[in-house]
C-alpha positions in Angstrom: 71.6 177.8 45.0 72.1 179.4 48.2 69.8 182.0 49.6 72.6 184.3 50.8 73.8 185.4 47.4 70.3 186.1 46.3 69.6 188.1 49.4 72.7 190.1 48.9 71.8 190.7 45.3 68.4 192.0 46.3 69.8 194.4 48.9 72.4 195.5 46.5 75.2 195.1 49.0 77.6 192.3 48.6 79.5 191.5 51.6 83.0 190.1 51.2 84.2 187.9 54.0 87.9 187.5 54.3 89.1 184.0 53.6 91.0 182.4 56.5 94.7 182.1 55.9 95.8 178.7 54.9 98.7 177.2 56.8 101.6 176.1 54.8 101.1 172.4 54.2 104.1 170.2 53.5 103.6 168.0 50.5 102.9 164.4 51.3 105.9 162.1 51.5 106.6 160.2 48.4 106.4 156.4 48.7 109.3 154.4 47.6 109.9 150.6 47.4 112.0 149.1 50.1 113.5 145.7 49.7 112.9 143.1 52.4 115.6 143.0 55.1 118.1 140.2 54.9 117.6 137.4 57.4 120.4 137.5 59.8 119.7 134.1 61.4 119.4 130.7 60.0 116.5 128.4 60.7 118.7 125.5 61.5 118.9 126.0 65.3 115.1 126.3 65.5 114.7 123.1 63.5 117.3 121.3 65.6 115.6 122.5 68.8 112.2 121.3 67.6 113.7 117.9 66.6 115.3 117.6 70.1 112.0 118.4 71.8 110.3 115.8 69.7 113.0 113.2 70.3 112.9 113.9 74.0 109.1 113.5 74.0 109.3 110.2 72.1 112.0 108.9 74.5 110.0 109.9 77.5 106.9 108.1 76.1 109.0 105.0 75.4 110.4 104.9 78.9 107.0 105.6 80.5 105.4 102.8 78.4 108.2 100.4 79.4 107.9 101.2 83.1 104.1 100.7 82.9 104.5 97.3 81.3 107.1 96.3 83.9 104.7 97.4 86.7 101.8 95.6 85.1 103.8 92.3 85.0 104.9 92.8 88.6 101.2 93.4 89.6 100.2 90.2 87.8 102.8 88.2 89.6 101.8 89.6 93.0 98.2 88.9 92.2 99.0 85.3 91.5 101.0 85.0 94.7 98.2 86.5 96.7 95.8 83.9 95.2 98.2 81.1 96.2 98.5 82.5 99.7 94.8 82.8 100.1 94.4 79.2 99.0 97.1 78.1 101.5 95.3 80.0 104.3 92.0 78.3 103.4 93.7 74.9 103.5 95.3 75.6 106.9 92.0 76.8 108.4 90.3 73.6 107.2 93.1 71.5 108.7 92.8 73.4 112.0 89.0 72.9 112.1 89.4 69.2 111.4 92.0 68.8 114.1 90.1 70.8 116.7 86.9 68.6 116.4 85.9 66.8 119.6 86.7 63.3 118.3 90.1 64.3 117.1 90.9 66.1 120.4 89.8 63.0 122.4 91.9 60.7 120.2 95.0 62.9 120.5 94.5 63.1 124.3 94.4 59.3 124.6 97.5 59.1 122.5 99.2 61.4 125.0 98.1 59.2 127.9 95.3 61.3 129.2 92.1 59.6 130.6 88.5 60.7 130.6 87.2 62.3 133.8 84.5 60.4 135.7 82.8 63.5 137.2 83.1 67.2 137.2 83.7 69.4 140.2 84.2 73.1 140.9 86.2 74.8 143.5 84.5 77.8 145.1 87.2 80.3 146.0 85.0 82.4 148.4 84.8 79.6 151.1 87.2 76.9 149.6 84.4 74.4 149.1 84.2 71.8 146.3 81.0 71.6 144.5 79.7 68.9 142.1 80.7 65.2 142.1 84.4 64.9 141.3 85.7 61.4 141.1 89.3 60.3 140.5 90.0 59.3 136.9 90.3 55.6 136.2 93.5 54.6 134.6 
């Protein structure tokens, strides 16, 4: 037990403390069952919107895939054409090298009526003198 009532009993004086006044407390509200609110909207527009988004995504994927396939085919064709053009260039370079050889050039010059030079000479522009041993070409 508490020491206060025993101490009060020993001294013979019981002290009475006034109890604090209780405020008026309202009784707690009673709970009652409430039914679920009626759905005012239908789910059909949401379902249709979802289906439209899904259909749009599938259509976009189909168009993108078709475009990629078309570009891949075009790239393949251009790659083949580039290979052919590179081969043609290599053939033309080989023909040019063959035609520009010294023997081919000499044969082509003879066919055009040119003759071989007997000697070589240089013209010095500073004083107008001719150097070397130039000789007229024999025909």
